[in-house]
C-alpha beads as a LAMMPS data file, in Angstrom:
LAMMPS data file: protein, C-alpha beads

354 atoms
353 bonds

1 atom types
1 bond types

-500.0 500.0 xlo xhi
-500.0 500.0 ylo yhi
-500.0 500.0 zlo zhi

Masses

1 110.0

Atoms # bond

1 1 1 285.765 114.306 51.802
2 1 1 285.508 117.278 48.897
3 1 1 284.764 114.746 46.178
4 1 1 282.369 113.077 48.764
5 1 1 280.441 116.175 49.404
6 1 1 280.161 117.129 45.826
7 1 1 278.313 113.740 45.228
8 1 1 276.198 113.995 48.099
9 1 1 274.981 117.819 47.010
10 1 1 274.398 116.644 43.501
11 1 1 272.555 113.739 44.853
12 1 1 270.276 116.047 46.597
13 1 1 270.030 118.769 44.579
14 1 1 270.544 117.422 40.688
15 1 1 268.904 113.740 40.748
16 1 1 265.495 113.633 39.907
17 1 1 263.216 112.908 42.992
18 1 1 259.511 112.579 43.093
19 1 1 257.897 112.839 46.646
20 1 1 254.779 111.857 48.048
21 1 1 252.824 113.673 50.760
22 1 1 252.105 110.278 52.640
23 1 1 255.814 109.068 52.378
24 1 1 258.716 110.325 54.277
25 1 1 261.417 108.436 51.650
26 1 1 262.511 109.196 48.107
27 1 1 264.913 107.538 45.703
28 1 1 267.081 107.978 42.495
29 1 1 263.872 107.016 40.481
30 1 1 261.829 110.035 41.837
31 1 1 261.734 113.767 41.289
32 1 1 260.806 116.263 43.980
33 1 1 259.050 119.404 42.604
34 1 1 257.902 122.726 43.900
35 1 1 254.677 121.943 45.905
36 1 1 255.928 118.605 47.029
37 1 1 256.809 117.407 50.096
38 1 1 258.087 114.471 52.418
39 1 1 256.748 113.899 55.863
40 1 1 258.421 112.104 58.562
41 1 1 257.103 108.809 59.482
42 1 1 255.453 110.103 62.836
43 1 1 253.749 113.505 61.045
44 1 1 256.477 115.402 62.991
45 1 1 258.458 117.395 60.347
46 1 1 258.076 117.908 56.533
47 1 1 260.344 119.220 53.870
48 1 1 259.759 121.029 50.595
49 1 1 260.195 124.340 49.078
50 1 1 259.182 127.602 50.448
51 1 1 259.448 131.505 50.135
52 1 1 259.681 133.429 53.541
53 1 1 257.863 136.565 54.000
54 1 1 257.873 138.812 51.091
55 1 1 260.944 137.059 49.386
56 1 1 260.150 136.138 45.840
57 1 1 263.048 133.587 45.899
58 1 1 262.480 129.796 46.644
59 1 1 264.396 127.826 49.239
60 1 1 264.444 124.032 50.343
61 1 1 263.358 123.803 54.219
62 1 1 262.021 121.441 57.014
63 1 1 259.256 122.605 59.001
64 1 1 257.453 121.130 61.706
65 1 1 254.273 119.621 60.311
66 1 1 250.812 121.346 60.943
67 1 1 247.109 120.803 59.605
68 1 1 244.389 122.781 59.561
69 1 1 240.691 122.493 60.834
70 1 1 239.484 120.558 57.530
71 1 1 242.711 118.133 57.632
72 1 1 244.740 119.840 54.806
73 1 1 248.346 119.854 55.368
74 1 1 249.792 123.305 56.103
75 1 1 253.475 124.201 56.388
76 1 1 254.504 126.894 58.305
77 1 1 257.595 129.228 57.973
78 1 1 257.254 131.159 61.113
79 1 1 255.194 132.013 64.204
80 1 1 252.954 134.060 62.421
81 1 1 251.334 131.317 60.378
82 1 1 251.365 133.924 57.312
83 1 1 253.946 131.590 55.185
84 1 1 252.721 128.162 54.096
85 1 1 253.596 125.172 51.438
86 1 1 250.783 122.996 50.469
87 1 1 251.968 119.630 49.469
88 1 1 250.414 117.355 46.606
89 1 1 249.754 113.688 46.615
90 1 1 251.968 112.000 43.727
91 1 1 252.482 108.152 43.853
92 1 1 255.761 106.972 44.732
93 1 1 257.867 104.411 42.447
94 1 1 259.953 101.495 44.069
95 1 1 262.966 102.267 45.686
96 1 1 266.784 101.814 44.706
97 1 1 269.123 100.958 47.288
98 1 1 269.727 104.581 48.258
99 1 1 266.936 106.256 49.997
100 1 1 266.438 110.066 50.976
101 1 1 264.524 109.835 54.057
102 1 1 262.836 112.567 56.626
103 1 1 263.068 111.111 59.898
104 1 1 260.891 112.391 62.972
105 1 1 263.885 113.727 64.591
106 1 1 263.756 116.501 61.901
107 1 1 266.978 114.924 60.420
108 1 1 266.922 114.495 56.693
109 1 1 269.139 111.397 55.458
110 1 1 270.835 109.676 52.591
111 1 1 271.033 106.219 53.860
112 1 1 271.922 102.916 51.911
113 1 1 269.974 99.547 52.423
114 1 1 272.156 98.221 54.660
115 1 1 271.355 101.258 56.885
116 1 1 274.754 103.142 56.519
117 1 1 274.159 106.964 56.480
118 1 1 275.829 108.709 53.473
119 1 1 274.630 112.055 54.488
120 1 1 272.655 114.040 57.022
121 1 1 271.009 117.830 57.345
122 1 1 272.095 117.339 60.987
123 1 1 275.741 117.663 60.053
124 1 1 274.703 120.869 58.613
125 1 1 272.745 123.169 60.696
126 1 1 271.183 126.297 60.020
127 1 1 269.742 128.572 62.380
128 1 1 268.188 125.724 64.511
129 1 1 269.635 123.219 66.692
130 1 1 267.185 120.275 67.312
131 1 1 267.523 117.552 70.305
132 1 1 269.999 114.982 68.861
133 1 1 272.092 117.471 66.638
134 1 1 275.827 117.959 67.660
135 1 1 277.749 121.153 67.217
136 1 1 281.361 121.439 67.249
137 1 1 284.172 119.876 65.364
138 1 1 284.205 116.303 64.134
139 1 1 287.817 115.455 62.977
140 1 1 286.537 112.014 61.583
141 1 1 284.011 113.609 59.164
142 1 1 286.013 117.098 58.408
143 1 1 283.246 118.930 59.705
144 1 1 282.526 122.201 62.014
145 1 1 278.930 122.202 62.946
146 1 1 277.534 125.603 64.004
147 1 1 274.504 127.525 63.693
148 1 1 274.319 130.705 61.305
149 1 1 271.151 133.515 61.559
150 1 1 269.241 134.345 58.671
151 1 1 269.677 137.813 57.027
152 1 1 266.636 138.701 57.810
153 1 1 262.921 137.504 58.421
154 1 1 262.714 137.146 54.735
155 1 1 266.055 136.235 53.719
156 1 1 267.468 132.690 55.112
157 1 1 270.808 133.405 53.434
158 1 1 273.701 133.303 55.918
159 1 1 273.402 136.537 58.466
160 1 1 275.806 138.318 60.587
161 1 1 275.538 135.662 63.702
162 1 1 276.905 132.677 64.341
163 1 1 276.686 130.183 67.326
164 1 1 279.787 127.730 67.469
165 1 1 281.898 125.791 70.022
166 1 1 285.450 127.459 70.782
167 1 1 287.630 124.379 71.297
168 1 1 290.180 126.407 73.100
169 1 1 291.191 125.561 76.715
170 1 1 287.780 124.317 78.275
171 1 1 285.574 124.340 75.301
172 1 1 282.763 126.780 75.148
173 1 1 280.107 127.885 72.831
174 1 1 280.062 131.514 71.959
175 1 1 277.349 133.740 70.069
176 1 1 279.265 135.698 67.522
177 1 1 278.991 138.595 65.277
178 1 1 281.046 138.102 62.514
179 1 1 284.485 137.616 64.231
180 1 1 283.393 139.515 67.560
181 1 1 282.397 137.491 70.543
182 1 1 278.940 138.550 71.900
183 1 1 277.963 136.028 74.605
184 1 1 279.049 132.713 75.820
185 1 1 277.852 129.693 77.723
186 1 1 279.126 127.755 80.569
187 1 1 282.080 125.540 80.018
188 1 1 281.732 121.842 78.357
189 1 1 279.756 119.797 79.072
190 1 1 276.659 120.976 77.803
191 1 1 273.150 118.795 77.619
192 1 1 271.287 120.662 75.090
193 1 1 267.355 119.779 75.858
194 1 1 265.817 122.433 74.148
195 1 1 265.157 123.606 70.643
196 1 1 267.488 126.668 70.213
197 1 1 267.648 129.163 67.426
198 1 1 269.890 131.845 66.502
199 1 1 267.873 134.724 65.459
200 1 1 268.695 137.621 62.923
201 1 1 268.695 140.228 65.359
202 1 1 271.466 138.577 67.452
203 1 1 269.663 136.644 70.072
204 1 1 269.955 132.913 71.126
205 1 1 266.321 131.873 71.555
206 1 1 264.886 128.677 73.387
207 1 1 261.623 127.657 71.941
208 1 1 258.807 125.200 72.474
209 1 1 256.496 123.989 69.853
210 1 1 252.788 124.388 70.935
211 1 1 250.333 121.595 69.611
212 1 1 247.185 123.682 70.735
213 1 1 247.730 126.670 68.160
214 1 1 250.686 125.090 66.152
215 1 1 253.006 128.013 67.021
216 1 1 256.683 128.096 68.605
217 1 1 256.753 129.882 71.692
218 1 1 260.062 131.420 73.174
219 1 1 260.765 130.366 76.349
220 1 1 264.534 131.933 77.249
221 1 1 266.756 134.080 75.492
222 1 1 270.418 135.518 75.338
223 1 1 272.031 137.928 75.859
224 1 1 269.431 139.454 78.218
225 1 1 271.390 142.149 79.850
226 1 1 274.794 144.130 79.872
227 1 1 276.394 141.679 81.742
228 1 1 275.598 138.806 79.468
229 1 1 277.485 140.953 76.801
230 1 1 281.130 139.323 76.402
231 1 1 283.568 141.198 78.251
232 1 1 281.559 144.154 79.166
233 1 1 283.515 145.058 82.509
234 1 1 287.000 144.096 80.687
235 1 1 289.544 141.854 82.281
236 1 1 290.389 141.082 86.306
237 1 1 286.537 142.434 86.960
238 1 1 283.088 140.967 88.080
239 1 1 279.771 142.159 86.249
240 1 1 276.652 142.023 88.477
241 1 1 273.511 142.431 86.903
242 1 1 271.442 145.183 89.070
243 1 1 269.126 148.264 88.783
244 1 1 270.122 151.373 86.557
245 1 1 270.955 153.109 89.705
246 1 1 274.316 151.213 90.658
247 1 1 277.395 150.733 88.171
248 1 1 277.526 147.145 87.688
249 1 1 281.337 146.360 87.135
250 1 1 283.420 146.197 90.110
251 1 1 287.065 145.025 90.268
252 1 1 288.159 141.567 91.641
253 1 1 289.871 141.829 95.274
254 1 1 293.400 143.272 94.867
255 1 1 292.499 145.110 91.627
256 1 1 291.794 148.706 90.623
257 1 1 290.274 150.216 87.565
258 1 1 292.921 150.535 84.748
259 1 1 291.346 154.090 83.785
260 1 1 289.018 155.622 86.585
261 1 1 287.968 158.105 84.627
262 1 1 286.185 155.866 82.519
263 1 1 284.927 153.917 85.248
264 1 1 283.329 157.351 86.787
265 1 1 281.287 157.550 83.229
266 1 1 280.254 153.998 83.676
267 1 1 282.276 152.600 81.151
268 1 1 284.082 149.416 82.609
269 1 1 285.214 147.987 79.336
270 1 1 288.884 148.661 79.880
271 1 1 288.867 146.375 83.043
272 1 1 291.158 146.211 86.146
273 1 1 294.735 145.762 86.683
274 1 1 296.570 144.571 89.914
275 1 1 297.028 147.214 92.685
276 1 1 300.840 146.671 92.889
277 1 1 303.081 147.454 90.408
278 1 1 302.318 145.022 87.370
279 1 1 306.186 144.395 86.796
280 1 1 306.312 142.921 90.365
281 1 1 306.071 139.394 90.686
282 1 1 303.214 137.897 92.985
283 1 1 304.284 134.121 92.209
284 1 1 305.806 132.675 95.164
285 1 1 305.951 135.842 97.185
286 1 1 303.503 135.123 100.042
287 1 1 300.752 135.848 98.445
288 1 1 297.683 133.267 98.523
289 1 1 294.097 133.331 96.873
290 1 1 290.971 135.073 97.778
291 1 1 287.648 133.204 97.323
292 1 1 285.095 134.960 95.072
293 1 1 281.839 133.072 95.382
294 1 1 278.472 133.125 93.452
295 1 1 280.288 133.793 90.044
296 1 1 279.741 132.753 86.665
297 1 1 283.446 131.264 85.624
298 1 1 285.523 133.575 83.633
299 1 1 286.194 132.655 80.067
300 1 1 287.808 129.579 80.048
301 1 1 289.589 129.555 76.495
302 1 1 292.950 129.870 78.241
303 1 1 291.746 127.581 81.071
304 1 1 293.069 124.130 81.758
305 1 1 291.350 121.033 82.922
306 1 1 293.728 119.036 85.377
307 1 1 293.162 115.601 87.274
308 1 1 289.491 114.992 88.031
309 1 1 290.590 113.334 91.453
310 1 1 292.628 116.543 92.604
311 1 1 291.723 117.926 95.922
312 1 1 291.026 121.446 96.854
313 1 1 294.777 121.538 98.169
314 1 1 296.261 119.965 95.390
315 1 1 294.310 121.991 92.749
316 1 1 295.719 125.285 94.661
317 1 1 299.158 123.881 95.016
318 1 1 299.142 122.930 90.798
319 1 1 298.212 126.636 90.090
320 1 1 300.954 128.149 92.406
321 1 1 303.746 125.937 90.715
322 1 1 302.746 128.278 87.615
323 1 1 303.550 131.881 87.924
324 1 1 301.244 132.290 84.811
325 1 1 298.318 130.694 86.624
326 1 1 296.029 133.369 87.702
327 1 1 293.071 131.683 89.398
328 1 1 291.692 128.107 89.796
329 1 1 288.267 126.628 90.621
330 1 1 287.001 123.260 91.699
331 1 1 284.238 122.434 89.114
332 1 1 281.275 119.447 89.229
333 1 1 281.056 117.875 85.936
334 1 1 277.916 115.705 85.669
335 1 1 278.364 112.153 85.584
336 1 1 282.371 112.642 86.157
337 1 1 282.626 114.238 89.595
338 1 1 284.419 117.295 90.367
339 1 1 287.812 118.460 88.600
340 1 1 290.321 120.875 88.877
341 1 1 290.268 123.924 86.389
342 1 1 293.164 126.441 86.433
343 1 1 293.308 129.990 84.422
344 1 1 296.156 131.479 82.918
345 1 1 296.219 134.876 81.611
346 1 1 293.484 137.296 81.863
347 1 1 290.337 136.706 83.686
348 1 1 287.424 137.875 81.453
349 1 1 283.817 138.154 81.620
350 1 1 283.263 136.688 85.041
351 1 1 279.755 137.594 86.203
352 1 1 278.661 137.795 89.792
353 1 1 274.929 136.562 90.823
354 1 1 272.964 138.131 93.398

Bonds

1 1 1 2
2 1 2 3
3 1 3 4
4 1 4 5
5 1 5 6
6 1 6 7
7 1 7 8
8 1 8 9
9 1 9 10
10 1 10 11
11 1 11 12
12 1 12 13
13 1 13 14
14 1 14 15
15 1 15 16
16 1 16 17
17 1 17 18
18 1 18 19
19 1 19 20
20 1 20 21
21 1 21 22
22 1 22 23
23 1 23 24
24 1 24 25
25 1 25 26
26 1 26 27
27 1 27 28
28 1 28 29
29 1 29 30
30 1 30 31
31 1 31 32
32 1 32 33
33 1 33 34
34 1 34 35
35 1 35 36
36 1 36 37
37 1 37 38
38 1 38 39
39 1 39 40
40 1 40 41
41 1 41 42
42 1 42 43
43 1 43 44
44 1 44 45
45 1 45 46
46 1 46 47
47 1 47 48
48 1 48 49
49 1 49 50
50 1 50 51
51 1 51 52
52 1 52 53
53 1 53 54
54 1 54 55
55 1 55 56
56 1 56 57
57 1 57 58
58 1 58 59
59 1 59 60
60 1 60 61
61 1 61 62
62 1 62 63
63 1 63 64
64 1 64 65
65 1 65 66
66 1 66 67
67 1 67 68
68 1 68 69
69 1 69 70
70 1 70 71
71 1 71 72
72 1 72 73
73 1 73 74
74 1 74 75
75 1 75 76
76 1 76 77
77 1 77 78
78 1 78 79
79 1 79 80
80 1 80 81
81 1 81 82
82 1 82 83
83 1 83 84
84 1 84 85
85 1 85 86
86 1 86 87
87 1 87 88
88 1 88 89
89 1 89 90
90 1 90 91
91 1 91 92
92 1 92 93
93 1 93 94
94 1 94 95
95 1 95 96
96 1 96 97
97 1 97 98
98 1 98 99
99 1 99 100
100 1 100 101
101 1 101 102
102 1 102 103
103 1 103 104
104 1 104 105
105 1 105 106
106 1 106 107
107 1 107 108
108 1 108 109
109 1 109 110
110 1 110 111
111 1 111 112
112 1 112 113
113 1 113 114
114 1 114 115
115 1 115 116
116 1 116 117
117 1 117 118
118 1 118 119
119 1 119 120
120 1 120 121
121 1 121 122
122 1 122 123
123 1 123 124
124 1 124 125
125 1 125 126
126 1 126 127
127 1 127 128
128 1 128 129
129 1 129 130
130 1 130 131
131 1 131 132
132 1 132 133
133 1 133 134
134 1 134 135
135 1 135 136
136 1 136 137
137 1 137 138
138 1 138 139
139 1 139 140
140 1 140 141
141 1 141 142
142 1 142 143
143 1 143 144
144 1 144 145
145 1 145 146
146 1 146 147
147 1 147 148
148 1 148 149
149 1 149 150
150 1 150 151
151 1 151 152
152 1 152 153
153 1 153 154
154 1 154 155
155 1 155 156
156 1 156 157
157 1 157 158
158 1 158 159
159 1 159 160
160 1 160 161
161 1 161 162
162 1 162 163
163 1 163 164
164 1 164 165
165 1 165 166
166 1 166 167
167 1 167 168
168 1 168 169
169 1 169 170
170 1 170 171
171 1 171 172
172 1 172 173
173 1 173 174
174 1 174 175
175 1 175 176
176 1 176 177
177 1 177 178
178 1 178 179
179 1 179 180
180 1 180 181
181 1 181 182
182 1 182 183
183 1 183 184
184 1 184 185
185 1 185 186
186 1 186 187
187 1 187 188
188 1 188 189
189 1 189 190
190 1 190 191
191 1 191 192
192 1 192 193
193 1 193 194
194 1 194 195
195 1 195 196
196 1 196 197
197 1 197 198
198 1 198 199
199 1 199 200
200 1 200 201
201 1 201 202
202 1 202 203
203 1 203 204
204 1 204 205
205 1 205 206
206 1 206 207
207 1 207 208
208 1 208 209
209 1 209 210
210 1 210 211
211 1 211 212
212 1 212 213
213 1 213 214
214 1 214 215
215 1 215 216
216 1 216 217
217 1 217 218
218 1 218 219
219 1 219 220
220 1 220 221
221 1 221 222
222 1 222 223
223 1 223 224
224 1 224 225
225 1 225 226
226 1 226 227
227 1 227 228
228 1 228 229
229 1 229 230
230 1 230 231
231 1 231 232
232 1 232 233
233 1 233 234
234 1 234 235
235 1 235 236
236 1 236 237
237 1 237 238
238 1 238 239
239 1 239 240
240 1 240 241
241 1 241 242
242 1 242 243
243 1 243 244
244 1 244 245
245 1 245 246
246 1 246 247
247 1 247 248
248 1 248 249
249 1 249 250
250 1 250 251
251 1 251 252
252 1 252 253
253 1 253 254
254 1 254 255
255 1 255 256
256 1 256 257
257 1 257 258
258 1 258 259
259 1 259 260
260 1 260 261
261 1 261 262
262 1 262 263
263 1 263 264
264 1 264 265
265 1 265 266
266 1 266 267
267 1 267 268
268 1 268 269
269 1 269 270
270 1 270 271
271 1 271 272
272 1 272 273
273 1 273 274
274 1 274 275
275 1 275 276
276 1 276 277
277 1 277 278
278 1 278 279
279 1 279 280
280 1 280 281
281 1 281 282
282 1 282 283
283 1 283 284
284 1 284 285
285 1 285 286
286 1 286 287
287 1 287 288
288 1 288 289
289 1 289 290
290 1 290 291
291 1 291 292
292 1 292 293
293 1 293 294
294 1 294 295
295 1 295 296
296 1 296 297
297 1 297 298
298 1 298 299
299 1 299 300
300 1 300 301
301 1 301 302
302 1 302 303
303 1 303 304
304 1 304 305
305 1 305 306
306 1 306 307
307 1 307 308
308 1 308 309
309 1 309 310
310 1 310 311
311 1 311 312
312 1 312 313
313 1 313 314
314 1 314 315
315 1 315 316
316 1 316 317
317 1 317 318
318 1 318 319
319 1 319 320
320 1 320 321
321 1 321 322
322 1 322 323
323 1 323 324
324 1 324 325
325 1 325 326
326 1 326 327
327 1 327 328
328 1 328 329
329 1 329 330
330 1 330 331
331 1 331 332
332 1 332 333
333 1 333 334
334 1 334 335
335 1 335 336
336 1 336 337
337 1 337 338
338 1 338 339
339 1 339 340
340 1 340 341
341 1 341 342
342 1 342 343
343 1 343 344
344 1 344 345
345 1 345 346
346 1 346 347
347 1 347 348
348 1 348 349
349 1 349 350
350 1 350 351
351 1 351 352
352 1 352 353
353 1 353 354
């Protein structure tokens, strides 16, 4: 696998290619020079070299394709439309058996004449995820696909933030700052239909391309509030987005603040503990479950999916069989039905919706 990766990187970065502004492919007989670009077949994306912002460094990147009012090709690297790469029109030579091609999806692929893809840029995301991209582990290819932010607006090097799948328990996608969890999505499965990016300032943003002015427009971002911050109220609590006059943290039924003095100061990070002695067992002692509604499910890293056909009563019964089970839920899974999800250990990062 490592040898294959080294070969592919060499193919992309060392072999001499030449591009043409009217073509989407290059092969081993051609050279790509600074100022040359590839354009996808449907004129959706372009690939070339650029210098972001005030940086003097040159980088290889892929942009949404745009033209000015005179029909000239313009490649913008940001929404301000200040940084552009211009194309040249150099004739190509005849193709070899392996071709590098820019697709209308934004995927840059190295493909054999048979159609077999040797390498694709979608396997190595940067700070953007486009429709058709996959995130997470690919055991067959030995890949872990995730997004990483830029260092700054002028530096596309690896930044502080990453957006990656945590496969533990019931998989979720987390936004990390270094190794610290900042925000998370709902549990698997996901159907990403939007273009997402991880911003260097620490936000996950959904953006939409507007043809009218050739700019990306932000349509959504996270985290948006204190309750979006991972574990803001600690374990066994819920966080309720509200106005500034009300403390957003509250303990789950049957629990109380671990450090009441901290809660008086509106610091709920230490969370809650069971009102009875922690050393006493509640398993098989006659206690049941209390229903908590309109809640964004707690972190499912230590949760387990059970039988998809399990009834509500069976789900509860299964949880009671294990003294480590702290909660259960029946969750609707698109195209698969309703499944039983059980939690083991602390319940963290539950958010109550109004």
